[in-house]
N, C-alpha and C positions, 0 to 999 in steps of 0.2 A: 454595439448594444450593451448598455451598462449593466451590471449584475445587481439585481435588486433582492436577491433570494429566490428560493423556490415557492411556487403557490402553495397555499394550505391544502390545495386538491391533490398535490403530488403524491403524498404517502397513501391516501386513500386509493389513488390510481394505481399505485404499485400493489396494494392489498388486492385489488380487483384483477391485476394480472396474475397474482398467486391463486386466486380462486377461479379464474377462467383461462387456464395455462394452455392455450392451443393457437395456432397460427391464424385460424379463421377470425377468432374473437379479436386477436391483436390487429389484424388487417382492418378490421372494421373501425378500430379505435386508433389508428396510427397518427391521425391528426392531434389527438390528445397526447400522445407520447411525445410528439415533436414540440407542441406548445408547453408541456408540463415538465419534460425531462430534458430533451435534446437541446433545445434553443437556450435555456438557462444554464444547462451544463457547459455550453460553449462560451457563454459570457463568463461563468465563474472560472473557468481554465484561463481565460485571458487576464482577469483581474488578480486571481490568486497567483498566477504564473509570475506577474509583475512583482508581487511581494517576495515570492520564493527566490526569485533571481537577484534580489538584494542580499539574501543569505547566501546563495551560491549561484554565480552567474553562468555556470554551464548547465543548469537545470533546464530540461526540456518542457515547455508548456505550449502543446500543439492541440488546439481545439478541434480535433477530427477524429473519426472513428479509426480504430487500430493505432492511434497515437495516444493522446491523454485520455481520450474516450475509449470505452469497449463496446463491441457489438451488443445489441440487445438480445440477439439470438444465441443461444447456447450451443456449442458443438456437442452434440449428442452421440456422436459416432465413437468417441474415445471409450475405451473399456472403463467401467466403473463410474462413468460420467453421470451426472444428474440428467435424467431423461426428460424433465420438463424443458419444452423448447424455448421459452421466453423466460429471461432473467428478471426478477422481481427486486433484485439487489442491485444497485447501479454504483459501478466502480469507476474512480477517476484517479490517473497516476500522472505524477511529475517525476520523471526519471532524469538521472543525471549522466551526462557524458555521451558518448557514441555507441555504447554497447546495446544489447537487446534490452527492451524496455522491462522485461520481467526478470531480467538477470543483471540488472544495474540497481544500485542503491537508489531508492526512491521515496519521495513523500507521496503517500497514498491515502485514500478515504473510500469508503464505501457506505451507502446508506439504503435503508430499506424500512418497512413499516416498524421492524422490531429495534433498530439501532443505527447509530452513526458511529462507525468505527474509523479512527484515525491512526495511521502508522507510519513508521519510518524504517528502512532497511531492505532486505531482501527476504521474502516470505519463504522460498524454498529454493535450494541449489540444485541446479544441474550439474552435471559431472565437471565441467570446466570451471564453474564458480566455486563448487565444493573443494576441488584440487587447489584453487587459488587460495580460498579461505584457510584450508589447513596449512598451506605452506606459510601463509602470513603468520598464523598463531604458533607455528614451530619457534618463532622468536619469542623467548620468554618475556622480554620487555613489552612487546606488542601485545601478547596474550594477556599479561597482567593489566595493562592499560585498558584494553577493551573490556575486561572483566570489572575494572573500576568504573568505566563509563556506564555499564549496565546498572551497576549498584547505585551510582550518583543519580541516574535518571529515576530509578525507583524510589530513591530516598527523598525525592521532592514532595512525596505524599500528596500527588495530585491524581492518583488512580492509574498511574503508568505501570505497565507490566511487560513481559516479554514471552516470546515464544517458549514452548517446553522443550526439553531435549527429545531427540528423535531416535538416537541410537543407545544401545545398552553396552556395547563393547568399545573400548578405546581403539581407534585406528592405529595403524603402524606409526611408531614414533612418539606415541603418548602413553602416559600411564597415569594411574592415581597418585603417585609420589610428586608429579610436577605441579607447580603452582598454577591454579585456574585451569587445570587439564580438562575439567568438564566442558569447557567451550568446544572441544573436539567432538563432542556428542550430539551437536546440534545439525539439523537438516537445512536450517535457515537462520538468519540472524535479523530479528526485527523488534522493536518496541511499539507498543500500541496502547491505546486508550478508547474505551466505549462511552459514548455520549447519548443524550436524549435526541432522537432523530428529528424532532420538531425544531431543532436548531437551525436546520437548513432553510426555514422560511423566513429568517431575519438575516438578510445579506451582510450587513455590516458586522453584526455580532458573530456571524459565522466566520467571516474572514479574520476578524480580530482574535476569536478563539483559537482557530487553526494555526494563526501564525505564531502565538504564544507556545502552543503545543509543539509545532515544528521547531521553533527556536529552542525549546528545551530539549529536543531530541536530536539537535544538529549535530552534536559530537559523534553519535552513532552513525549517522548519515555520511559524515566526513571519512570515518574510518572504513566504512563499507564501500565507499567510492574508491579509496585507496586499494581496497581488496580487488575490486572490480578491474582495475588498471592492470592487474597481474594475471588476468584471465588469458589462457593460451587456447585459441580455437584450433580445432583440427583442420 
């Protein structure tokens, strides 16, 4: 199935999920979910994946649920989780290497009636990834290089930004006197841009726009992939 873009009916359907967020309503409209979201998402993963593998051959592009695609049902059992059972924001991920998809550097996007968000990196660090990241940036040369990559991406003046710092105190081995020491205060490391969600309706323009953004952000992807290779699992 060739990717032609998402239907103009897709965003209104996601708005309808937001307004009728219960399993009974969703089950009655499951065929629309498959037609408007699931099937074109699969086609998108195949086509976008081919483009991304030209940038990084070890990128994973698997058009399956719990791979590049996410479940539409939210896990509401977790403490503090959003209790709305159906997601009205659709995420798609292309992760690099053999690690966990959410703890590997990745090309990511999500779309909803409010926004299309495009990102590269790792949104939040679980402990093994956090340890690997901090070990990586203990090397001053690597730390300064990463800081330079973030500044270079932002300096392109294309609306790129990155995550805010998550910690207030420097971890062991870091202090304010060290060059680029603020990098040790991050809970994740990713850069992103927010776009008009209606872009998803033009397949070729979406692919071309994303490729340009991901290419701009590639230096961060490559650094975070190097970090992920240092992860030591228990």
